[in-house]
Rosetta silent file (secondary structure, phi, psi, omega in degrees, C-alpha in Angstrom):
SEQUENCE: XXXXXXXXXXXXXXXXXXXXXXXXXXXXXXXXXXXXXXXXXXXXXXXXXXXXXXXXXXXXXXXXXXXXXXXXXXXXXXXXXXXXXXXXXXXXXXXXXXXXXXXXXXXXXXXXXXXXXXXXXXXXXXXXXXXXXXXXXXXXXXXXXXXXXXXXXXXXXXXXXXXXXXXXXXXXXXXXXXXXXX
SCORE:     score description
SCORE:     0.000 S_00000001
   1 L     0.000  141.629  179.644  -34.065  111.719   69.163 S_00000001
   2 E   -83.035  152.109  176.357  -35.239  112.609   65.652 S_00000001
   3 E  -123.388  135.882 -177.316  -38.317  111.052   64.108 S_00000001
   4 E  -134.859  144.932  167.987  -38.544  110.582   60.302 S_00000001
   5 E   -73.343  145.157 -178.969  -41.194  109.267   57.938 S_00000001
   6 H   -57.620  -40.812 -178.254  -40.172  106.255   55.991 S_00000001
   7 H   -65.859   -9.545  178.435  -40.975  108.072   52.739 S_00000001
   8 H   -94.493   -5.353 -175.408  -38.435  110.675   53.484 S_00000001
   9 L  -112.783  -37.941 -177.696  -35.615  108.044   53.621 S_00000001
  10 E  -127.719  165.124  171.476  -36.383  105.522   50.864 S_00000001
  11 E  -138.463  149.620  178.153  -38.152  105.262   47.551 S_00000001
  12 E   -60.635  133.987  175.771  -39.397  102.312   45.600 S_00000001
  13 L   -93.022  157.045  177.781  -36.828  100.979   43.172 S_00000001
  14 L  -147.212  116.643  172.736  -37.767   99.561   39.881 S_00000001
  15 L  -132.985   68.677 -171.045  -35.630   97.368   37.658 S_00000001
  16 E   -70.628  149.096  176.639  -38.378   95.430   35.887 S_00000001
  17 E  -146.928  143.021  175.587  -37.513   92.395   33.739 S_00000001
  18 L  -102.432  101.166 -175.712  -39.608   89.932   31.714 S_00000001
  19 H   -59.047  -30.241 -175.468  -37.924   86.623   32.337 S_00000001
  20 H   -67.236  -26.420  179.721  -39.619   85.025   29.336 S_00000001
  21 H   -64.521  -17.579  173.939  -37.827   87.514   27.034 S_00000001
  22 H  -130.626   74.762 -171.370  -34.561   85.551   27.829 S_00000001
  23 L   -59.956  -24.464 -178.067  -35.772   82.022   27.947 S_00000001
  24 L   -95.693   -3.168 -178.853  -32.339   80.376   28.372 S_00000001
  25 L   -76.216  136.063  172.976  -31.099   82.728   31.173 S_00000001
  26 E   -82.802  135.687  175.869  -30.794   81.222   34.686 S_00000001
  27 E  -129.086  148.330  165.150  -32.371   83.393   37.414 S_00000001
  28 E   -95.241  124.745  179.083  -32.436   83.192   41.162 S_00000001
  29 E   -99.165  119.421 -172.937  -35.974   83.729   42.455 S_00000001
  30 E  -104.003  160.139  171.889  -35.786   85.216   45.949 S_00000001
  31 E  -139.325  168.499  178.127  -38.077   85.388   48.936 S_00000001
  32 E  -125.834  127.577 -177.636  -37.817   86.976   52.312 S_00000001
  33 L   -78.275  165.874  178.189  -38.399   84.815   55.454 S_00000001
  34 L   -65.383  -18.199  177.147  -40.291   86.010   58.505 S_00000001
  35 L   -94.183   16.878  168.127  -36.949   86.313   60.318 S_00000001
  36 L    78.063   29.111 -177.547  -35.926   88.900   57.823 S_00000001
  37 L  -115.838  136.026  175.666  -33.475   87.020   55.671 S_00000001
  38 E   -75.678  136.049  178.409  -33.376   87.034   51.812 S_00000001
  39 E  -137.511  154.824  175.013  -33.284   83.451   50.629 S_00000001
  40 E   -83.355  108.973  179.779  -33.103   81.785   47.190 S_00000001
  41 E   -72.010  -36.617  177.517  -36.472   80.147   46.776 S_00000001
  42 E  -171.835  166.273  175.717  -35.450   78.394   43.595 S_00000001
  43 E  -116.934  144.581 -175.965  -33.398   78.855   40.430 S_00000001
  44 E  -154.048  150.405  170.592  -35.142   78.721   37.051 S_00000001
  45 E   -74.742  158.395 -179.593  -34.629   79.511   33.346 S_00000001
  46 H   -53.725  -39.992 -178.077  -36.525   82.523   32.017 S_00000001
  47 H   -67.134  -19.237 -173.588  -38.830   80.182   30.146 S_00000001
  48 H   -95.126   -4.365 -174.551  -39.881   78.310   33.240 S_00000001
  49 L   -90.861  123.180 -174.424  -40.894   81.513   35.154 S_00000001
  50 L   -81.287  -29.566 -179.287  -44.662   82.080   34.917 S_00000001
  51 L   -61.501  133.245  179.669  -44.676   85.697   36.123 S_00000001
  52 L   -71.210  -39.980 -175.382  -44.766   88.158   33.206 S_00000001
  53 L  -131.061  138.686  178.867  -42.933   90.826   35.119 S_00000001
  54 E  -144.424  168.292  175.897  -40.419   90.726   38.026 S_00000001
  55 E  -109.637  134.360  173.345  -37.968   93.038   39.613 S_00000001
  56 E   -85.493  137.280 -178.485  -34.221   92.548   39.594 S_00000001
  57 L  -113.332  159.048 -176.873  -32.683   93.445   42.913 S_00000001
  58 L  -121.391  158.084  176.978  -29.189   94.717   43.833 S_00000001
  59 L   -53.284  128.324 -179.163  -26.948   94.329   46.795 S_00000001
  60 L    91.701  -11.472  179.600  -27.965   96.482   49.792 S_00000001
  61 L   -73.174  153.355  172.071  -31.559   97.174   48.578 S_00000001
  62 E   -95.154  132.083  178.467  -34.344   96.455   50.965 S_00000001
  63 E  -109.219  126.029 -173.868  -37.021   93.896   49.937 S_00000001
  64 E  -119.128  119.342  179.120  -40.329   94.490   51.634 S_00000001
  65 E   -72.766  123.192  178.290  -43.045   91.783   51.462 S_00000001
  66 L   -68.011  -35.898 -177.269  -46.264   93.375   50.569 S_00000001
  67 L   -80.848  -37.113 -176.614  -48.101   90.363   51.958 S_00000001
  68 L  -137.225   32.128  173.055  -46.187   89.712   55.225 S_00000001
  69 H   -63.840  -27.145  174.390  -44.008   92.607   56.197 S_00000001
  70 H   -66.799  -15.492  176.051  -46.187   92.894   59.307 S_00000001
  71 H   -97.727   -0.148  175.186  -44.825   89.374   60.200 S_00000001
  72 L   109.021    2.476 -175.274  -41.234   90.496   59.786 S_00000001
  73 L   -83.654   76.749  176.517  -40.676   89.600   56.073 S_00000001
  74 E  -134.364  126.741 -175.963  -38.325   92.533   55.335 S_00000001
  75 E  -139.295  164.625  173.725  -34.831   91.771   54.190 S_00000001
  76 E  -109.633  131.206 -178.681  -31.626   93.320   52.741 S_00000001
  77 L   -70.289  120.357  177.188  -30.181   91.791   49.560 S_00000001
  78 L   -82.468  166.733 -172.644  -26.852   90.269   50.370 S_00000001
  79 H   -57.588  -44.655 -174.386  -24.024   90.334   47.787 S_00000001
  80 H   -62.187  -15.420  176.513  -24.495   86.690   46.808 S_00000001
  81 H  -107.252   11.863  176.047  -28.093   87.385   45.695 S_00000001
  82 L   -58.579  130.600 -177.907  -27.286   90.438   43.651 S_00000001
  83 L    90.133   -3.715  178.107  -29.278   90.252   40.390 S_00000001
  84 L   -66.158  167.830  177.121  -31.982   87.910   41.829 S_00000001
  85 E  -116.251  148.818  172.241  -35.603   88.420   41.057 S_00000001
  86 E  -128.710  157.666  177.303  -38.664   89.105   43.161 S_00000001
  87 E   -69.462  136.251 -177.887  -42.255   89.284   42.194 S_00000001
  88 L   -71.571  -19.110 -174.510  -43.511   92.708   41.203 S_00000001
  89 L  -100.068  -18.528 -176.411  -46.855   92.062   42.917 S_00000001
  90 L  -102.601  -16.359 -176.655  -45.540   90.479   46.151 S_00000001
  91 E  -133.718  147.683  169.462  -42.557   92.790   46.969 S_00000001
  92 E  -112.958  135.179 -176.859  -41.625   96.393   47.059 S_00000001
  93 E  -110.967  132.746 -177.181  -37.876   97.003   46.642 S_00000001
  94 E  -115.586  144.876  167.175  -36.418  100.183   48.248 S_00000001
  95 E  -116.749  166.419  174.064  -33.398  102.385   47.589 S_00000001
  96 E   -76.938  140.557  168.249  -32.210  105.366   49.675 S_00000001
  97 L   -61.602  -48.639 -179.028  -33.433  108.764   48.613 S_00000001
  98 L  -159.193  135.773  163.957  -30.075  110.309   49.471 S_00000001
  99 L    71.610    4.017 -178.928  -26.987  109.592   51.466 S_00000001
 100 L   -76.011  149.692 -178.556  -27.868  106.314   53.140 S_00000001
 101 L  -111.847  168.122  169.753  -25.164  103.855   53.936 S_00000001
 102 H   -54.409  -36.268  176.295  -25.171  100.043   54.389 S_00000001
 103 H   -68.816  -30.418  175.160  -25.116  100.664   58.104 S_00000001
 104 H   -67.275  -44.230 -173.644  -28.173  102.984   57.790 S_00000001
 105 H   -64.368  -40.476  178.997  -30.056  100.245   55.817 S_00000001
 106 H   -63.403  -45.122  177.316  -29.262   97.660   58.541 S_00000001
 107 H   -57.806  -46.699 -175.983  -30.475  100.074   61.227 S_00000001
 108 H   -62.612  -44.800  173.211  -33.591  100.752   59.250 S_00000001
 109 H   -47.862  -49.376 -171.987  -34.107   96.964   58.816 S_00000001
 110 H   -69.864  -40.509  179.067  -33.925   96.466   62.539 S_00000001
 111 H   -63.019  -54.888 -178.150  -36.297   99.357   63.352 S_00000001
 112 H   -55.449  -30.704 -177.804  -38.871   98.257   60.707 S_00000001
 113 L   -86.103   -4.765  179.736  -38.818   94.716   62.073 S_00000001
 114 L   -68.610  152.261 -178.384  -39.502   95.856   65.674 S_00000001
 115 H   -55.655  -44.520 -178.934  -42.857   94.887   67.169 S_00000001
 116 H   -57.854  -47.346 -178.685  -43.800   98.509   67.521 S_00000001
 117 H   -76.415  -30.581  174.531  -43.209   99.457   63.919 S_00000001
 118 H   -66.983  -32.254  176.335  -44.821   96.251   62.650 S_00000001
 119 H   -67.989  -39.349  179.041  -47.914   97.155   64.670 S_00000001
 120 H   -62.231  -44.466 -179.643  -47.801  100.648   63.036 S_00000001
 121 H   -67.134  -38.166 -177.063  -47.669   99.024   59.519 S_00000001
 122 H   -63.876  -39.710 -175.947  -50.511   96.682   60.539 S_00000001
 123 H   -69.396  -23.259  173.465  -52.671   99.574   61.539 S_00000001
 124 H   -82.531  -11.820 -175.546  -52.191  101.049   57.961 S_00000001
 125 L   -76.438  142.433 -175.259  -53.100   97.754   56.339 S_00000001
 126 L   -86.961  161.056  168.880  -56.439   97.519   54.625 S_00000001
 127 L    91.955  178.189 -178.889  -59.053   94.810   55.175 S_00000001
 128 L   -82.271  -29.263  176.413  -60.028   92.548   58.038 S_00000001
 129 L   -77.567  -26.098  178.370  -56.844   90.443   58.082 S_00000001
 130 L    49.047   46.255 -179.683  -54.575   93.479   58.086 S_00000001
 131 L  -123.266    2.670  171.650  -51.536   91.689   56.887 S_00000001
 132 L   -98.439  138.824  179.758  -50.946   93.489   53.499 S_00000001
 133 L  -133.785  125.579 -173.104  -48.876   96.621   53.394 S_00000001
 134 L  -118.046  149.692  163.971  -48.632   98.875   50.392 S_00000001
 135 L   -82.750  138.686    9.263  -46.583  101.825   49.207 S_00000001
 136 L   -96.125    4.219  179.771  -47.179  104.684   49.528 S_00000001
 137 H   -54.630  -50.036 -173.002  -49.303  104.135   52.618 S_00000001
 138 H   -65.593  -19.449  176.135  -46.487  102.457   54.583 S_00000001
 139 H   -62.866  -17.019  179.909  -44.336  105.502   53.781 S_00000001
 140 H   -77.751  -15.441  178.740  -46.281  107.434   56.389 S_00000001
 141 L   -60.588  142.344 -177.986  -44.899  105.426   59.357 S_00000001
 142 E   -96.086  133.659 -173.445  -42.779  107.307   61.752 S_00000001
 143 E  -119.190  139.557  167.615  -39.287  105.842   62.616 S_00000001
 144 E   -70.627  121.208 -175.670  -36.990  106.718   65.550 S_00000001
 145 E  -117.546   97.423  176.347  -33.881  108.134   63.802 S_00000001
 146 L   -62.280  163.948  176.869  -30.936  108.173   66.086 S_00000001
 147 L   -69.170  159.189 -166.185  -27.971  110.476   65.465 S_00000001
 148 H   -54.864  -47.542  178.951  -25.537  109.230   62.935 S_00000001
 149 H   -59.713  -43.236 -179.416  -22.775  107.694   65.225 S_00000001
 150 H   -64.388  -49.814  179.561  -25.376  105.660   67.230 S_00000001
 151 H   -53.204  -50.754  179.821  -27.275  104.630   64.063 S_00000001
 152 H   -69.311  -24.319  174.646  -24.146  103.562   62.262 S_00000001
 153 H   -64.078  -47.579 -174.444  -22.843  101.719   65.379 S_00000001
 154 H   -68.453  -44.312  173.872  -25.952   99.659   65.488 S_00000001
 155 H   -56.202  -47.641  176.863  -25.967   99.087   61.768 S_00000001
 156 H   -64.041  -35.062  175.665  -22.294   98.114   61.724 S_00000001
 157 H   -64.962  -41.367  173.361  -22.856   95.602   64.437 S_00000001
 158 H   -63.241  -45.394 -179.081  -25.639   93.919   62.452 S_00000001
 159 H   -60.033  -45.260  177.731  -23.527   93.870   59.324 S_00000001
 160 H   -66.733  -41.863  179.635  -20.592   92.294   61.112 S_00000001
 161 H   -61.582  -42.482 -175.227  -22.795   89.712   62.850 S_00000001
 162 H   -69.380  -29.178  175.588  -24.387   88.706   59.497 S_00000001
 163 H   -71.132  -38.436  172.454  -20.905   88.182   57.986 S_00000001
 164 H   -59.179  -42.659 -178.706  -20.023   85.979   60.967 S_00000001
 165 H   -58.735  -41.359  179.352  -23.273   84.085   60.483 S_00000001
 166 H   -66.121  -36.103 -175.591  -22.236   83.252   56.901 S_00000001
 167 H   -73.257  -23.203 -174.418  -18.909   82.015   58.048 S_00000001
 168 H   -60.197  -45.606  177.638  -20.328   79.569   60.662 S_00000001
 169 H   -59.602  -36.945 -179.003  -21.395   76.840   58.125 S_00000001
 170 H   -65.019  -49.330 -178.253  -17.858   76.934   56.562 S_00000001
 171 H   -57.936  -44.157 -176.181  -16.256   76.684   60.007 S_00000001
 172 H   -66.861  -41.290 -178.143  -18.549   73.809   60.952 S_00000001
 173 H   -68.306  -40.677  176.358  -17.823   71.867   57.735 S_00000001
 174 H   -60.152  -43.485  179.485  -14.049   72.416   58.268 S_00000001
 175 H   -66.026  -40.042  177.552  -14.248   71.175   61.709 S_00000001
 176 H   -72.386  -23.105  179.688  -16.288   68.080   60.769 S_00000001
 177 H   -68.041  -20.482  178.223  -13.890   67.334   57.833 S_00000001
 178 L   -64.322  -16.744 -179.229  -11.270   66.513   60.447 S_00000001
 179 L   -84.439  -11.469 -175.850  -13.311   63.360   61.015 S_00000001
 180 L   -59.400  -37.947 -178.140  -12.885   62.172   57.377 S_00000001
 181 L   -68.650  -14.502  178.689   -9.652   60.249   57.971 S_00000001
 182 L   -72.358    0.000    0.000  -11.518   58.159   60.543 S_00000001
């Protein structure tokens, strides 16, 4: 099995935006939960956003919580959150350096969220609490990098599962709607 440094696979992305410069624009403000899912924290007009600078994220990018990645707060931007904003001080957004696929990003997500890699990130974290993780320091962590067919198989399985997970609430609502005539 190959081993790669994180900084040979991804680089920080930067699409800065000053929300106050477009005060009437509606923005989705995103966060990443400890279980690794991107979520809309709230929606707000540019004029209501206090942060001077934020980053716009795109589908397929990885959002890495500077404050709690060691607790699993690492997510991949789903299509429905494309164009959302994250704090420039609380998150690092990553793009592939070259040639990565959605399956590779899903594989990377799973590996980075493993207990072993989170422990490696924690050992690189400064201070007594050891819960903040900064680039470029985190770029030094070593990742197991399976051959392409195995990596893509794992990533594809995750992507398929996430799509099914999105469908479950719709299926549940449809099933429960059959009670409406009662």
